[in-house]
N, C-alpha and C positions, 0 to 999 in steps of 0.2 A: 504494500500500500504506500503510495507516494504522498508526501506531505507538501510537495511543491504547490504553490498557489497558481491558479489559472490566471493567465494574463488578462487584463481588462480589454474588453472589446470596445475600442474607441468609437467606431462607427455606430454601434448600438447606443452608446452614451449620447452621441450627437443626435441621433434619432429621437431618443426619449426626451432630451432637453428641448429639442425643437417642438415636439408634440406637446410637452407641458406648457410651452410658451404660446401654443395655439398657432404655430407657424406651419405653413405648407412647404413642401420641398421646393415648389416653384418660387416662393418668396425668398427662401434661403438662397436658391440658385441665383436669383436676380441680385440679391444683396452682395454676393461675392463674385458675380460676373461669370458664372458657368452655367451649363445646361442642367435641367432637372434630372436628366439621366446621370450626369456626373455626381450630383448630390446623392442619388440613389446608390451609385457605386461606392461613394465615400462611406455611406451609412452601412454598407455591406462589408466594409473592410475592417479587419481587426486592428490594423494600425493605419495612421494617417501621417503624411509628411508634416513636419513641424510648421513649416511656412503656411500650409493650407489650414492646419489646425488653428493657427493664430487668426487667420481670416474668418474662419467659421466661428470662433469664439467671439470675435468682435461683432459679427453679424447677429449672433444670438444674445449678445449683451452679457456674457459671462467670461470668466477667466479660463485660460487654457487648463489650469489646475482643476477648475470645477468640472471640466469635461473629462479629464483624465481620472479624477477621483469620484465621479458621479456614481451613486448607488441608489437603487429603489428604496432600500431600507433607510438611507439617510434622508431622503425626501419625506418618507412616511414619518420618521422621527421628528423632522422639522415641523411638519404640519400638526402632528400630535402635540408637540410642545407649544406651538402657537395657539392651537385651540384650547389647551389647558389654561394658558395665560389669559385668553379672552374670556373663558367661562369661569375663571377663578376670581379671586379677590382683586387682582390688578384691574380687570375690566370694570368691576363694580366701583372701584375707587374713583374712576374717572366719570362715572355716571351716577354718583350718589346725589341725593337731594341736599341742597344747602339750606332747606327750610323744612319745617314739620308740616306735612300735608294736612294733618288734622287741624292745625292752626289756620291754614288757608281756608279750609272748609268752614270752620266756625266763623272766620272773618267774613266770608261770602254770605253765610247765613245771616249774620248780624246786619250786613248792608241790605240784603233783601228784605229783612224784617222792617228796617227803617223806611225803606221805599214803600213797602206795603202800607205801613202806618200813615205815611204822608198821603198816599193815594186814597186811603180810607177817609182821612180828614177832608180832602178835596171833595169827595163824593158826599160826605155828610154836609158840607157847606152848600153844595148844590141843592140838596133836599130841603134845607131850611129856608 
């Protein structure tokens, strides 16, 4: 049994990053000045020339290292961490009330009560 690690499939990483960014092969091809078929060939390759990799990384808006070290697990962990932060106390901290809602409700009730009493006085005045 070999303990050697399987080399990263750079083309597959490019493909997944492109898909995650919602970019089609045609758009990537246009951005780096090659044909869509050439992008398909790059994505099918285990390794990519460093110069071409730099162009692809720039077009995708990521670093070369991000492409080389991309992993599905890393993306899942990133989004899980992000979602935990959003649904945890950090999110609530930014969206917490700076006033007591019950106080506002009572305040509105008191204002409505005063308005009702004034309208009632006006109506009583009309009747007399």
